[in-house]
C-alpha positions in Angstrom: -25.4 -22.2 28.6 -27.5 -24.9 28.4 -28.2 -25.9 31.4 -30.0 -29.5 30.4 -27.2 -32.2 30.8 -27.5 -35.6 28.6 -27.0 -37.6 31.5 -30.3 -36.5 33.6 -33.7 -37.6 32.4 -36.5 -35.4 33.4 -40.3 -35.7 34.4 -43.3 -33.3 33.2 -43.1 -31.8 37.0 -39.9 -30.4 36.1 -37.4 -32.9 38.2 -33.9 -34.3 36.7 -33.2 -37.4 38.0 -29.0 -38.7 37.6 -28.6 -42.8 37.7 -25.8 -44.3 38.9 -26.7 -47.8 38.9 -29.2 -48.5 41.1 -29.1 -45.2 43.1 -30.1 -42.0 42.0 -30.0 -38.1 42.7 -33.2 -36.1 42.1 -33.5 -32.2 41.8 -35.4 -29.5 40.3 -34.9 -28.5 36.6 -33.0 -25.1 35.7 -36.5 -23.9 34.3 -37.9 -24.9 37.4 -36.2 -22.6 39.5 -36.0 -20.0 36.6 -40.2 -20.1 37.4 -39.7 -20.0 41.0 -37.0 -17.2 41.5 -35.4 -16.8 44.9 -35.4 -19.9 46.8 -35.5 -18.9 50.8 -36.2 -22.9 52.0 -35.9 -26.6 50.9 -38.5 -29.4 52.7 -37.0 -32.7 52.2 -37.9 -35.8 53.4 -36.5 -38.1 56.2 -33.9 -41.0 55.2 -35.4 -44.4 54.7 -38.9 -43.3 53.7 -40.1 -45.1 50.9 -42.1 -43.0 48.2 -43.8 -44.4 44.7 -43.3 -42.6 41.3 -45.7 -39.5 41.6 -45.7 -38.8 45.3 -44.6 -35.4 46.6 -41.2 -36.2 48.8 -40.5 -32.3 49.7 -40.8 -28.3 48.7 -39.0 -25.9 47.7 -40.1 -21.9 49.1 -39.2 -19.3 47.3 -39.8 -15.5 47.5 -42.6 -15.8 45.3 -44.3 -19.3 46.0 -44.0 -22.9 47.2 -43.4 -25.4 44.8 -44.2 -29.3 45.5 -41.5 -31.5 44.5 -42.4 -35.1 43.4 -40.8 -38.3 42.9 -40.4 -39.4 39.1 -39.8 -42.9 40.1 -40.4 -45.2 43.0 -37.7 -45.1 45.5 -36.3 -44.9 49.0 -34.7 -42.1 50.1 -31.2 -42.6 50.9 -29.5 -39.1 51.6 -30.8 -35.5 51.6 -28.5 -32.7 50.6 -28.2 -31.5 54.0 -26.2 -28.0 52.8 -29.6 -27.0 51.4 -30.4 -26.2 55.3 -28.1 -24.0 55.4 -27.9 -22.1 52.0 -31.3 -23.4 49.6 -29.9 -20.6 46.9 -27.4 -23.5 46.3 -30.8 -25.1 44.1 -31.1 -21.3 42.0 -27.3 -21.1 41.3 -26.4 -25.1 40.6 -29.9 -26.8 40.0 -28.5 -29.8 38.3 -25.5 -30.7 40.4 -24.7 -29.0 43.9 -28.4 -28.1 44.5 -29.5 -32.0 44.3 -32.4 -32.7 46.7 -32.4 -36.1 47.3 -30.7 -39.7 46.8 -33.1 -42.6 46.3 -32.6 -46.4 45.5 -34.5 -47.3 43.1 -36.9 -49.8 43.4 -38.3 -50.1 39.6 -35.9 -49.2 37.1 -38.4 -50.0 34.4 -40.2 -46.5 35.0 -36.8 -44.8 34.0 -38.2 -45.6 30.2 -41.3 -43.2 31.2 -39.4 -40.5 31.7 -38.3 -37.8 29.1 -34.4 -37.5 27.3 -32.8 -33.8 27.7 -33.8 -33.6 24.0 -37.7 -34.1 24.9 -37.4 -32.0 28.0 -36.1 -29.0 25.9 -39.2 -29.5 23.6 -41.8 -30.1 26.4 -40.3 -27.0 28.2 -40.8 -24.9 25.0 -44.1 -25.9 24.4 -45.4 -25.5 27.6 -44.1 -21.8 27.6 -46.1 -20.7 24.3 
């Protein structure tokens, strides 16, 4: 089953972003959660925090490692996925929907053009693993 959605854009740090007008949900990709293994803790930012593209905004901890999560675009945190406090494994089970990490207000939509499409990301992952 193809986990990657046509409605998402992707970063080279393995985050996905789903844009809805001037807001967007952000999470880690299926590939990223697969590499991490069983996720046991998710550290998310405070509401109203502002980040620029490339900033670390949180981390995902698995039984194997801790991975920083980076903001793919400039934005302000509107919401965090509070369900992940109780059930961080949702990121493993449903990384592209229920396992979203944050919702942001986009402050520079032009940055979306620098992200990868579904096809480009799939190619990037296959080249990276070779």
